[in-house]
C-alpha positions as CSV (number, residue, x, y, z in Angstrom):
1,X,-6.2,-7.8,-37.2
2,X,-8.2,-5.8,-34.8
3,X,-8.2,-6.4,-31.1
4,X,-9.9,-4.7,-28.2
5,X,-8.9,-4.6,-24.5
6,X,-11.5,-4.2,-21.8
7,X,-11.5,-5.0,-18.1
8,X,-14.5,-7.2,-17.3
9,X,-14.5,-6.7,-13.6
10,X,-12.8,-3.4,-12.5
11,X,-13.6,-4.0,-8.8
12,X,-11.5,-7.2,-9.0
13,X,-8.3,-5.6,-10.4
14,X,-5.5,-5.3,-7.9
15,X,-3.9,-1.9,-7.6
16,X,-1.0,-0.5,-5.6
17,X,-0.8,3.1,-4.2
18,X,2.6,4.3,-3.0
19,X,2.2,7.2,-0.6
20,X,5.0,9.1,1.0
21,X,4.2,11.3,4.0
22,X,5.9,12.2,7.3
23,X,5.3,10.1,10.4
24,X,3.2,13.0,11.8
25,X,1.0,12.9,8.7
26,X,0.7,9.1,8.8
27,X,-0.5,9.3,12.5
28,X,-3.0,12.0,11.6
29,X,-4.4,9.8,8.8
30,X,-4.5,6.7,11.0
31,X,-6.5,8.8,13.6
32,X,-9.0,9.8,11.0
33,X,-9.8,6.2,9.9
34,X,-12.9,4.5,11.1
35,X,-12.7,1.2,12.8
36,X,-14.6,-0.8,10.3
37,X,-13.4,-3.0,7.5
38,X,-11.3,-2.3,5.5
39,X,-10.2,1.0,7.2
40,X,-9.0,-0.9,10.4
41,X,-6.6,-3.0,8.3
42,X,-4.9,0.2,6.9
43,X,-4.9,1.8,10.4
44,X,-3.1,-1.3,11.8
45,X,-0.6,-1.3,9.0
46,X,0.1,2.4,9.6
47,X,0.5,1.7,13.4
48,X,2.9,-1.1,12.6
49,X,4.9,1.0,10.2
50,X,5.1,4.1,12.6
51,X,6.1,1.8,15.6
52,X,8.9,0.1,13.6
53,X,10.3,3.4,12.3
54,X,10.1,4.9,15.9
55,X,12.0,1.9,17.3
56,X,14.6,2.1,14.5
57,X,15.3,5.8,14.8
58,X,14.8,6.2,18.5
59,X,17.2,3.5,19.6
60,X,19.9,4.4,22.0
61,X,23.1,2.6,22.5
62,X,25.6,2.8,25.3
63,X,29.3,2.5,24.6
64,X,32.3,2.7,26.9
65,X,34.9,5.1,25.5
């Protein structure tokens, strides 16, 4: 048996990119993105991620000792 594998529509294949950077680098990348589709969607996702991390790591709590 002989088979052949070929992607018919490469532009329609879903792909995932995992990127690890510091918050400073994410902010710099966000600031470089243009405000047209699809860049604005990535910019919004970066903003949401950075804001969530900032809230989580900047939270202060008071305690009576």
